[in-house]
matplotlib code that plots the C-alpha trace (Angstrom):
import matplotlib.pyplot as plt

x = [90.9, 93.9, 93.4, 94.1, 95.6, 93.3, 95.9, 96.5, 99.6, 97.4, 94.8, 97.4, 98.7, 95.2, 94.5, 97.7, 97.0, 93.4, 94.7, 97.2, 94.5, 92.1, 94.9, 96.1, 92.6, 91.9, 95.2, 94.3, 90.8, 92.4, 94.8, 91.9, 90.0, 93.0, 93.7, 90.0, 90.1, 93.4, 91.9, 88.8, 91.0, 93.3, 90.2, 88.9, 92.2, 92.5, 89.0, 90.1, 93.2, 90.9, 88.6, 91.5, 92.8, 89.3, 89.1, 92.5, 91.4, 88.1, 90.1, 92.0, 88.9, 89.2, 92.7, 91.8, 91.7, 95.3, 96.2, 94.7, 98.2, 100.3, 102.9, 105.5, 105.4, 107.5, 110.6, 110.0, 108.8, 109.1, 109.4, 113.1, 112.7, 110.1, 111.5, 109.7, 110.2, 108.9, 106.2, 104.6, 100.9, 99.9, 103.1, 102.6, 105.4, 104.0, 105.5, 105.3, 105.8, 108.7, 109.1, 108.6, 111.5, 110.9, 113.3, 112.3, 113.6, 113.0, 111.1, 112.5, 110.4, 110.6, 110.0, 107.1, 103.7, 103.1, 100.9, 103.6, 105.1, 101.7, 101.1, 104.3, 103.3, 99.9, 101.3, 103.7, 100.9, 98.8, 101.7, 102.3, 98.6, 98.7, 101.9, 100.4, 97.2, 99.3, 101.4, 98.2, 96.7, 99.8, 99.5, 95.9, 97.0, 99.5, 97.0, 94.2, 96.6, 97.5, 93.8, 92.9, 95.6, 94.6, 90.9, 91.8, 93.6, 90.7, 88.3, 90.7, 90.9, 87.2, 85.7, 88.2, 91.0, 89.1, 86.0, 88.3, 90.3, 87.2, 85.9, 89.2, 89.3, 85.8, 86.5, 89.7, 87.9, 85.0, 87.5, 89.6, 86.4, 85.2, 88.7, 88.6, 85.1, 86.1, 89.2, 87.1, 84.7, 87.5, 89.0, 85.7, 85.3, 88.8, 88.2, 85.0, 86.6, 89.5, 87.0, 85.0, 88.2, 89.1]
y = [77.9, 78.5, 79.6, 83.3, 85.1, 87.7, 90.4, 93.9, 92.7, 90.0, 92.6, 94.7, 91.7, 90.7, 94.3, 94.4, 91.0, 92.1, 95.3, 93.4, 91.0, 93.9, 95.7, 92.7, 91.4, 94.0, 93.1, 89.5, 90.3, 92.4, 89.6, 87.2, 89.5, 90.0, 86.3, 85.6, 88.2, 86.8, 83.3, 84.5, 86.4, 83.4, 81.2, 83.6, 83.7, 79.9, 79.8, 82.4, 80.2, 77.1, 78.9, 80.2, 76.6, 75.4, 78.1, 77.0, 73.4, 74.4, 76.2, 73.0, 71.1, 72.1, 70.6, 67.3, 65.6, 66.4, 64.5, 61.3, 60.3, 59.8, 62.5, 62.6, 66.2, 65.3, 65.1, 68.6, 70.5, 69.8, 71.8, 72.3, 74.2, 76.0, 79.1, 79.9, 82.9, 83.6, 86.1, 87.4, 88.0, 89.1, 87.6, 84.3, 83.0, 81.7, 80.4, 82.8, 81.7, 83.5, 81.7, 78.4, 77.5, 75.1, 72.9, 73.1, 71.4, 73.0, 70.4, 69.4, 71.3, 68.6, 65.6, 67.0, 68.4, 72.2, 72.4, 71.0, 74.5, 75.9, 72.7, 73.2, 76.8, 75.8, 73.0, 75.4, 77.7, 74.9, 73.7, 77.2, 77.6, 74.3, 75.3, 78.7, 77.0, 74.5, 77.3, 79.3, 76.2, 75.8, 79.5, 78.8, 75.9, 78.1, 80.9, 78.6, 77.0, 80.5, 81.5, 78.4, 79.4, 83.0, 82.1, 79.9, 82.8, 85.3, 82.8, 82.2, 86.0, 86.8, 83.8, 82.8, 85.2, 88.5, 87.2, 85.2, 88.4, 90.5, 87.8, 87.5, 91.3, 91.3, 88.5, 90.3, 93.6, 92.0, 90.3, 93.4, 95.4, 92.9, 93.0, 96.8, 96.8, 94.2, 96.3, 99.4, 97.4, 96.0, 99.5, 100.9, 98.0, 98.5, 102.2, 101.7, 99.2, 101.7, 104.5, 102.2, 101.2, 104.9]
z = [123.8, 126.0, 129.6, 130.0, 133.0, 134.5, 134.9, 133.6, 131.6, 130.0, 129.2, 127.4, 125.5, 124.4, 123.3, 121.3, 119.7, 118.8, 117.3, 115.1, 114.0, 113.1, 111.3, 109.3, 108.3, 105.6, 104.0, 103.9, 102.5, 99.8, 98.9, 98.7, 96.4, 94.2, 93.9, 93.1, 90.3, 88.9, 88.8, 87.0, 84.5, 83.9, 83.4, 80.8, 79.0, 79.0, 77.4, 74.8, 73.9, 73.7, 71.3, 69.3, 69.0, 68.0, 65.3, 63.9, 63.9, 62.2, 59.5, 59.0, 58.1, 54.5, 54.5, 56.0, 52.7, 52.2, 55.3, 54.0, 53.1, 56.2, 56.8, 59.6, 60.9, 63.9, 61.7, 60.6, 63.7, 67.4, 70.6, 71.3, 74.6, 76.6, 78.3, 81.5, 83.7, 87.2, 87.8, 91.0, 91.6, 95.1, 96.5, 94.8, 92.5, 89.3, 86.1, 83.1, 79.6, 78.1, 74.7, 73.0, 70.8, 68.0, 66.2, 62.5, 59.5, 56.1, 54.0, 50.6, 48.1, 45.5, 47.8, 49.8, 49.0, 48.6, 51.7, 54.1, 54.7, 55.8, 57.8, 59.7, 60.5, 61.7, 63.8, 65.5, 66.2, 67.7, 69.8, 71.1, 72.1, 74.0, 75.8, 76.7, 78.1, 80.1, 81.7, 82.5, 84.1, 86.2, 87.2, 88.3, 90.4, 92.2, 92.7, 93.9, 96.5, 97.8, 97.7, 99.8, 102.4, 102.4, 102.8, 105.8, 107.3, 106.7, 108.3, 111.2, 111.9, 111.3, 113.1, 115.7, 116.6, 116.7, 118.5, 120.9, 121.6, 122.3, 124.6, 126.5, 126.9, 128.2, 130.7, 132.0, 132.3, 134.3, 136.6, 137.1, 137.7, 140.3, 141.9, 142.0, 143.5, 146.1, 146.9, 147.4, 149.6, 151.7, 152.1, 153.3, 155.7, 157.0, 157.3, 159.2, 161.6, 162.2, 162.9, 165.2, 167.2, 167.8]

ax = plt.figure().add_subplot(projection="3d")
ax.plot(x, y, z, "-o")
ax.set_aspect("equal")
plt.show()
């Protein structure tokens, strides 16, 4: 804790600082709550996407016998580009999935099995779900980092700056009050000496 000056100017500076801290704290607390809510919602959405992916994979179980023959899906479908945009949640820049572009090749209807078309569609869907989950996980990382910083600031204001400001104001007031009392006592003594000399 820095040493404070016991003056009226310092008292005003401490009051102004305390007023700023008290005024800014609710904003920080609101931001903290908003970030916590967003993290919870994103976590729930990631779980929904994971369940959706699991359901798609469960629906594929009936097909698994078709995949006993090796088939190179990579030559028919792959991710060409992931288009990301930038969003903003509570002042935090986060990546937002704009689109997933696939590079697809139409299979030869005579050279491939009938289920390959549907297999390509399902694979695209699974790839899109995984990309969506990855982007949402990156969003959570950004939000959690900002939440950590905001939480530190809230704690700094609540537990350090505001109590420290109140204590500094109290010390200055006590000192100035003592100085005022001493000045009054000195004035009375001086007056009584002056009266006694006359």
